[in-house]
N, C-alpha and C positions, 0 to 999 in steps of 0.2 A: 504494500500500500504506500503510495508516494508520500502521503502526509506523515508517515512514520520514519521517513528517510533521515538518517543522522545529518545534522547540519542544515536541513531544509528550514525555510522560514516558517513553514507550517507545522514544525515539530511540536507535539504536545508535551509540555513539561509539567511536572508536579508543582503545585504552588508551594513556595517556601514560607513556612510559618516561623513565628518567633521561637517556639519550642524546638523546631527542627534546627534552626541556627544555633540555639543554645546547646543542643546535643552534639552538634558538630564541633563547637568550641570545647565542650567537655571532653570529647574523645581525644583531643590533642593534648590534654593535660594528663601526662603519664602518672604522676604521683597520685592524682585524684582517682584514676582508674585502679591503680594498685590499692589505694585505701578502700575504695568501694568493694573490690574483690575480697580483700581480707575481712572486712566487716561482714560481708555476706557469708563467708566461710565460718566466721565465729558465731553468727546467728544460727546457721544450720547445725553447727556442732553442739551448741547449747540446746537447741530444740530436740536434737536426736540423741542426747546424752544417754538415755536408758538403753538405746540400741548400739551405741558406739562402744560402750564399756560393759564388761560382764560383772562389774562390782556394784555393791550397794555403797553409796557414799557415806553412810552412817555406821556401817558395820565395822567394828574394830577387830584387830588380830594382834594381840599383844606379843605373840611369838615372832612377829616380823616388824618390830618397831624400828624406825630410822633406817630403813633399807635404802641403799643407794640406787639410783636409776639403773635399770638393767633390762635386757630383753631375754633373760633366762629365768626359769622358775627357780625357787629356792631349793637348795640341796636337801634340806630337812623336810620330809613329807608332812610332818606335823604342823609346819608353818603354812601349808597351803590354805588359802582362805576358802570360805564357802561362796560360791558364785551363783548368780542367777542363771547363767548359761556358760557353756564351755568356752565360747569365743565371741568377742564383740565384732562389730562390722569392721573396725579398723584392723582386725587381724590378730592382735596379740592374745594368746590363750590365757585362761584362768591360771593365776599364779605368777604371771609376769607383770612387773610394775615399771613402765617406761620412765615415769617421773619419780620413782621411789615411793616411800610410804612416810607417814607423819608419826607423831609421838604415840598414837594409838594404833598404829599399823594399818591405817586406812590409805587406800590408793590415792596419791596426790593428783594424778591426771583426771581421775573420775571426779574428785572434788572440785578441780578447776573447771571441768565441763559443767557440773551442776551449779557451781558458783557463778559461772557466766550467765546462767539463766536469770539469777537474781540481779546481778550487777547491770546487765543489759536491760532488764525490765525496768529497774529504777532509772537508768539513764534515759531510755526512750519515753517512759511515762512522765518523768519530771520535765524533760525538754518539751514534750508536746503540751503539757499543761501550762508551763510558764510562758511558752511562745504564744499559744492561743489566747490566754488571759491577757498578757501584756499587749499583744497585737490588737485584739478587739477593743480593749480599753483605750489604747493609744489612738486608734482610728476614731472611736466615738468622741473622745475628748477633743481631738484636733478638729473634727467637723463641727462640734458644738461651739468651740471657741469661747471667748468671754471669760467670766469669772471661773467657770468650771475648768477650763484649760489652765488658767493661772494657778489655781489651787492644787490641781492634780500634778502639775509640773513641779511645784515647790515640794509637794509631798514625796514625789519620786526622787528629787534631789536630796531630800532628808534621808530617805531610805538608802540611797547610794552612799551617803556619808557615814552611815553606821557600819562598823566592821561586821561583816557577815558571818564569819566563822564562829566568833563568840556567841552571836545571837542564835546560830544554828545549834550550838551546844546547849544553850539554855532551853530553847524550845523543844529539842528532841529529848532532853533530860526531863522536862516537865511532863511531856506526853507519855513518857515511859515510866514515870514514877508511880509507885503503888500508894503513895500518901494522898493522892487526889481521887475523889470518888469518880469523877468523869473519866480519868485515865483507866481506872479499874473497869468501868463500864465499857470503855473502848476495847479493852482486852477481851472481855466476855463476848463482844460482838464479832471481833475479827479473828480471835484465836491465834494460831501460830503466825498468821500473816500480819499481825499487829505492827511489828517493827518495820516491815517492808512498807506498809501503807503510811506509817508515820514519817518515814524518811522521804517518801515521794511527796507527801503534803508539805512537809517543812521546806524541802528544796524548792518546790513550786512557789510557795508563799514568799520566798526570799530571792527569787531569781527572775521575776517578770519584768524588772525595771529596764534592762537593755532593750528588750523587744518593744516595750512601751515607747522609749525615746526614739528608736529607729523608725517605727511605724508612724509615730506622731509627726516627725519631721517630714516624712514622705507624703503623708496625707495633707499636711499644710500646703504643700506645693501643688498636689494633684487636685485639690478641691477648687482651685481657681482656673483649672483648664477648661477648654471649651466643652468637652463632653460632659463634665460635671455641671457646668452652668446650664447646658441644654437640658439635662435631665431634671434639674430644678425648675426650669422654665415650663416644662410640660406637666409639672405637678407631681413628680415622683416623690415619695416619702423619703425622709432623712435616712431611715433604716435601709431602704432599697438602694439609695445612692451610695451609702457606705459599703453595704455587703455586695452589691451587684456591680458597682462601677469602680469604687476607689480601692477596696481591699484587693481585688484581683490584680490590680496594677502594682500593688506593693507585695505581691506574693513572693517575689524573689528574695526580698529581705527576710520574710518569715522562714523560708526554706533554709537559707544560709544560717540564720540565727539558731534555728532548731538543731541543725546539724552540729554546730559548734557547741551548743548547750548540752548535747548528749555526753560528749567527753568531759565537760565540766561537771555534770551531775555524777558521773562515775567517779571522778576524783573526790568530790565532796562526800559521796557515800563511803568511799574507801577510807577517807580521813576520819569520818565519824565512827565507822566500824573499828578502825585501828585504835581509837580512844575508848572503845567499849560502849558508845552511845548510838551505834548504827544498827545493822542487822544482827539480831540475836539468835544464838543457837536454839533449836536444831537447824534452822535455816542456814545455808552456807553461801557466802559471797566471797569475792576476792579480797574485800577489805577485812572481814573477820578472820579469813585465813592468815592474812598478814599479822593481825592482832595476836592470834594464838602463836604464830611462829616466832615472835620476838623473845619468847621465853626459852627457845631451844636453838638459838643461832650458834651457840658454842658446843652443842652436842655433836657427836659423830654423825655426819650427813644431815644435820639439822638445818643447814643452809638451804637445802632444796625445798624445805617447807615454805620458805619465804620467796625463794628465787622465782619459781614458776608463776604463782599468782601475781607477783610484781611485774614479771615480764609481760603477762597478758594485759595487765592494766596499762602499762607503758605502750604496748603495741596497739591496743584499742583506742586510746586517747590520741595517739599519733596519727592513726589512720582516719579518725574522725576529723582531725584538723586538716589533713590532706584533702579529704572529701569536701570539707567546708570551703577551703581555698579554691578548689576546682569549681564548685557550684557558684561561688561568688564571681569568679572570672567568666563563667559561662552565662550566668543569668543577668548580670549587670553589664549593660553595654559600655559603661565607662571603663571596664577592665578588659574589654574584648581584645585590645591590642597586645595583652600580655601572653596570649596563647596562640 
């Protein structure tokens, strides 16, 4: 068919969309692609942890405490653990500990996989909550303007001036305390998931300010554009203008901020858990694995208890930063020349 001939003036071409251009720029960012691939692998590994490993993360084996990383089963058959299955998907048989064992003889790799479930859940949930809350609040305040905008902006500045980590310690300690009736009631409602929910809520409540300021600044410029004025002229409601016209044009800011916030939330959870105010046993996270490991650093092979969860925290946060940089360069036209 002549109209399909390459180079012909009548050649039909696919329309180039903004998302298509962004994907093209993102693919040229090698570090972002690497970060996204590693994050995908970590999420899959955490989700498939029961099938990847033959071990129970909570089952101890005191005959095999502080075992060094090895791909061979222990020589003493009495030290062989009880396994849910003979072999996991990753291939190592029951009795082999690729990352070694901890002070109770539990497989470190298994606990790292299960700990990734909690740490990544906290990171994603806190990032999503803080970004959505801050973004919606910033868009609404910027569009309303006037005294509401001034008061919320000053309140946000005051929140940013407060040292966050001490406030995180205070709030998480109060919510976890047994001396307050409402904290006891919260434990009755949530059960073992209480500490996880508390950490997510506390991080969300104290991390919405950057998203608020970024979206507010963007909406202040967008609301004076022709498309926003035209929507107002035809009688569209304020909520429709903000949600349908303004926020979609600030979506790139929310995506980048949420990506960077995941890594920050994982670091905050790890720090709180390291100090004993984060995720509480029997739940396992990378942070409380590090907290427990500090007591055994000078034991034979005790370094491995801290080494592997620390490496996974470092790798996860680094890859989320790579991904955030790549998304910023791809979605924001002002950074398009960098890729």
